[in-house]
C-alpha positions as CSV (number, residue, x, y, z in Angstrom):
1,M,0.1,-0.1,0.0
2,G,1.4,3.6,-1.0
3,R,2.1,5.9,1.7
4,S,-0.5,8.8,2.6
5,R,-0.3,12.1,1.4
6,N,0.7,13.5,4.9
7,A,3.4,10.9,5.0
8,R,4.7,11.8,1.5
9,R,4.6,15.6,2.5
10,D,6.5,14.9,5.7
11,A,9.0,13.2,3.7
12,A,9.5,15.8,1.3
13,A,9.8,18.2,4.0
14,T,12.9,16.5,5.6
15,V,14.9,16.2,2.3
16,G,18.0,17.9,2.6
17,V,17.8,17.8,6.3
18,V,21.3,17.0,8.4
19,E,20.9,15.6,11.7
20,E,23.8,14.9,14.0
21,T,24.2,14.4,17.7
22,V,26.5,17.0,19.3
23,D,27.6,17.6,22.7
24,G,24.6,19.9,23.4
25,G,21.9,17.4,21.9
26,L,20.4,16.8,18.5
27,A,21.6,19.3,15.9
28,R,19.4,19.8,12.9
29,L,20.3,21.7,9.9
30,V,17.2,22.5,7.8
31,P,17.2,24.2,4.3
32,D,15.5,27.6,4.1
33,P,12.7,27.0,1.0
34,D,12.9,30.5,0.2
35,R,16.7,31.0,-0.1
36,G,19.1,28.8,-2.3
37,R,21.9,28.0,0.1
38,A,20.4,29.1,3.5
39,W,20.0,27.0,6.5
40,T,18.4,27.1,10.0
41,L,20.4,25.3,12.8
42,S,18.2,24.1,15.7
43,I,19.5,22.1,18.9
44,D,17.0,19.8,20.5
45,G,14.3,21.7,18.9
46,A,15.4,25.2,20.0
47,P,16.2,27.4,17.0
48,Q,19.8,28.7,17.2
49,S,21.0,30.3,14.0
50,H,20.2,31.0,10.4
51,V,22.8,31.4,7.8
52,D,22.7,32.1,4.2
53,L,26.0,31.1,2.5
54,D,25.3,33.1,-0.6
55,D,24.5,36.2,1.3
56,P,26.1,36.2,4.8
57,A,25.0,39.8,5.4
58,Y,21.4,38.6,5.4
59,L,20.2,38.0,9.3
60,S,16.9,36.3,9.5
61,F,16.5,35.9,13.3
62,E,15.3,39.3,14.9
63,Y,17.8,38.8,17.8
64,Q,20.6,38.5,15.2
65,R,19.4,41.5,13.2
66,R,19.7,43.5,16.4
67,L,22.9,42.3,17.1
68,G,23.9,43.1,13.4
69,H,22.9,47.0,14.3
70,V,25.2,47.1,17.1
71,I,28.0,45.6,14.9
72,D,27.2,48.1,12.2
73,L,27.4,51.0,14.7
74,A,30.4,49.9,16.6
75,A,32.8,51.4,14.1
76,P,32.8,53.5,11.0
77,P,30.9,51.5,8.2
78,G,33.2,48.9,6.4
79,K,36.2,49.6,9.2
80,P,37.6,46.3,10.0
81,V,37.5,45.5,13.6
82,H,38.7,43.0,16.4
83,A,35.7,40.8,17.5
84,V,35.1,38.3,20.0
85,H,32.1,35.9,19.8
86,L,31.3,34.1,23.0
87,G,29.0,31.3,21.4
88,G,29.3,30.1,18.0
89,G,26.1,28.3,16.7
90,A,26.2,28.4,13.0
91,L,28.8,31.2,13.0
92,T,26.2,33.6,11.7
93,L,27.5,36.8,13.3
94,A,31.2,36.0,12.7
95,R,30.3,35.5,9.0
96,Y,28.2,38.9,9.1
97,V,31.2,40.7,10.5
98,A,33.4,39.4,7.8
99,A,31.1,40.2,4.9
100,T,30.4,43.8,6.0
101,R,33.9,44.6,7.6
102,P,36.3,42.8,5.3
103,R,39.9,42.3,6.9
104,S,38.3,41.9,10.3
105,T,40.1,39.6,12.7
106,Q,37.7,37.4,14.8
107,Q,37.9,35.0,17.7
108,V,34.9,32.8,18.2
109,V,34.7,30.6,21.2
110,E,32.3,27.7,21.0
111,R,32.5,24.9,23.7
112,D,30.6,22.5,21.5
113,A,33.5,21.0,19.7
114,S,31.4,18.6,17.7
115,L,28.8,21.1,16.7
116,V,31.9,23.2,15.4
117,R,33.0,20.3,13.2
118,L,29.3,19.8,11.9
119,V,28.9,23.5,11.0
120,R,32.7,23.7,9.5
121,R,31.7,20.6,7.3
122,E,28.0,21.5,6.2
123,L,28.4,25.2,6.3
124,P,32.1,25.9,5.4
125,L,33.8,29.3,6.0
126,D,34.8,31.7,3.6
127,P,38.7,30.4,3.7
128,N,39.7,34.2,3.5
129,A,37.7,35.3,6.5
130,R,40.0,35.9,9.5
131,I,37.9,33.8,12.0
132,R,39.6,31.7,14.6
133,V,37.4,29.2,16.4
134,R,38.3,27.9,19.9
135,S,36.4,25.0,21.5
136,T,36.4,25.8,25.1
137,D,34.2,27.4,27.7
138,A,33.2,30.8,27.1
139,R,34.9,32.3,29.9
140,E,38.0,30.5,29.8
141,G,38.2,31.3,26.0
142,L,37.7,35.0,27.0
143,A,40.6,34.7,29.5
144,K,43.1,34.0,26.5
145,V,42.1,37.2,24.7
146,P,45.0,39.9,25.2
147,D,44.1,43.0,27.4
148,G,42.5,45.7,25.2
149,W,42.6,43.7,22.2
150,A,38.7,43.8,21.3
151,D,36.6,46.3,19.5
152,L,33.5,44.5,20.1
153,V,32.5,41.4,22.3
154,I,29.5,39.6,21.6
155,A,27.9,37.2,24.2
156,D,25.3,34.8,22.9
157,V,25.7,31.8,24.9
158,F,23.1,29.2,25.8
159,S,23.3,25.7,27.0
160,G,20.0,23.8,27.1
161,A,18.4,27.3,26.1
162,R,19.7,28.9,29.2
163,T,22.6,31.0,29.8
164,P,25.1,29.5,32.1
165,A,25.3,31.3,35.4
166,H,29.0,32.1,35.4
167,L,28.5,34.0,32.2
168,T,26.0,36.6,34.0
169,S,28.2,37.9,36.8
170,T,30.2,41.1,37.5
171,E,33.3,38.9,37.7
172,F,32.5,37.7,34.2
173,L,32.0,41.4,32.9
174,D,35.3,42.5,34.6
175,E,36.9,39.8,32.0
176,V,35.0,41.5,29.2
177,R,36.2,44.8,30.1
178,R,39.7,43.7,30.4
179,T,39.6,42.4,26.6
180,L,37.9,45.5,25.4
181,K,39.5,48.6,23.9
182,P,38.5,52.0,25.7
183,S,36.1,52.6,23.0
184,G,35.1,49.1,22.8
185,V,31.3,47.7,22.8
186,Y,29.8,44.7,24.6
187,A,26.6,43.2,23.6
188,A,24.6,40.3,25.1
189,N,21.8,38.2,23.9
190,L,19.5,37.8,27.0
191,A,16.3,35.5,27.2
192,D,13.8,36.0,29.8
193,G,10.0,36.1,30.5
194,P,7.8,37.3,33.2
195,P,8.7,38.7,35.6
196,L,11.8,39.8,33.9
197,A,14.0,39.2,37.1
198,H,17.0,37.9,35.1
199,L,17.0,40.5,32.6
200,R,16.7,43.3,35.5
201,G,19.6,41.8,37.3
202,Q,21.8,41.6,34.2
203,I,21.0,45.4,33.4
204,A,22.1,46.3,37.2
205,T,25.1,43.9,36.8
206,A,26.3,45.9,33.3
207,A,25.5,49.2,35.0
208,A,28.1,48.2,37.7
209,R,30.7,47.8,35.2
210,F,29.9,50.2,32.2
211,G,29.2,53.8,31.9
212,E,26.6,53.6,29.0
213,L,23.9,51.1,28.7
214,A,21.1,50.4,26.1
215,L,18.5,47.7,25.9
216,I,16.9,46.6,22.6
217,A,13.5,44.5,22.9
218,D,10.0,44.4,21.8
219,A,7.5,46.2,23.7
220,A,5.5,43.0,24.6
221,M,8.7,41.8,26.5
222,L,9.2,44.8,28.2
223,R,5.8,44.8,29.5
224,G,6.2,41.3,30.9
225,K,3.8,39.8,28.4
226,R,5.9,37.2,26.7
227,F,9.3,35.4,27.0
228,A,11.6,36.7,24.3
229,N,15.2,37.8,23.7
230,A,16.7,41.3,24.4
231,I,20.0,42.8,23.3
232,L,21.9,44.5,26.2
233,V,24.6,47.0,24.7
234,A,27.2,48.4,27.2
235,S,30.2,50.7,26.6
236,D,32.1,53.4,28.5
237,L,31.5,55.9,25.6
238,P,28.2,57.4,24.5
239,L,26.2,54.9,22.5
240,P,24.5,55.9,19.2
241,I,20.9,55.6,20.7
242,A,19.2,57.8,17.9
243,E,20.5,55.2,15.2
244,L,19.9,52.1,17.2
245,T,16.3,53.3,17.9
246,R,15.6,54.1,14.1
247,R,17.0,50.7,13.0
248,A,15.1,48.8,15.7
249,A,11.8,50.6,14.9
250,S,12.1,49.7,11.1
251,D,12.9,45.8,11.7
252,P,10.2,43.7,10.4
253,H,9.8,42.8,14.3
254,S,10.1,46.2,15.7
255,A,11.6,46.9,18.9
256,R,12.3,49.7,21.2
257,V,15.4,51.0,22.8
258,E,15.6,51.9,26.5
259,H,18.4,54.0,27.9
260,G,19.2,56.6,30.5
261,R,16.6,57.1,33.3
262,Q,14.0,54.8,31.5
263,L,16.4,51.9,31.7
264,T,17.3,52.7,35.3
265,D,13.8,52.7,36.4
266,F,13.1,49.4,34.5
267,T,15.6,47.7,36.6
268,G,13.5,48.2,39.7
269,G,16.2,48.3,42.3
270,A,17.6,45.0,41.1
271,R,21.2,44.4,42.4
272,P,24.5,43.5,40.5
273,V,24.9,39.6,40.4
274,T,28.2,38.1,41.5
275,D,29.8,34.7,41.0
276,A,28.6,33.6,44.5
277,A,24.9,34.5,43.5
278,A,24.7,33.7,40.0
279,V,22.3,31.1,38.6
280,D,21.5,29.9,35.0
281,S,18.8,32.1,33.1
282,P,15.3,30.8,33.1
283,A,14.3,28.0,30.8
284,P,11.9,29.1,28.2
285,P,8.4,27.8,28.4
286,P,7.6,25.0,25.8
287,S,5.3,27.1,23.9
288,V,8.3,29.3,22.7
289,F,9.5,26.8,20.2
290,R,5.9,25.7,19.0
């Protein structure tokens, strides 16, 4: 007896899908039906990255688009930078920097060595890109970056869809500051939901170590209505708030930029997080990935 229409459809939908067990769970690379050589990476069902090999400057995920805005504004257009990426995924943001800022020198720290091998094999990097990948813990890898080397440090580290506790503390940010140039920018992808205690604590932690902060997030998240990602941006120099605001508002999934007094008020008296008190970020509800 022939297969049902649904079975045939499901089988067709999996054509080209690459599945492989990595250290973090079951990794799946799924072709994007709308873009010729584009792929979405998920691990244990949680979407991690989207990469277009033909157009690495294309950013599909909303949180990656917001980090792309930070990258664009961290230095004059096209100027090469020294960038550190904590968390690699499919190396989407490192590819973006290489495409938009040629001759940049980048270090990626991704603990999951088997994931790195999968990505390198199935989604190879441009051999001319100056991207070095270290397979070690994010904080250990950061410790090997020379003092004052980085123009940009991006933290996008999740283990089981949660940010590990040791990457949420003032001691961790001390290490970030050590690696940054005086004009450097730090950006972190933070995931949280109601009552946003983790997010407020991370803002307070960054405020204890940096002079200027901004938060990019959608309005529903800021009102405590949904679990989502927010981008925290920090520096000791004034941030390009007006341009960040314009870009975030014009995205397909528009976002707000909070800074100054409004951001201070949003923290609601939260205290900085130290290594001794740090915990993993909250687990997302199952409905987030449906």
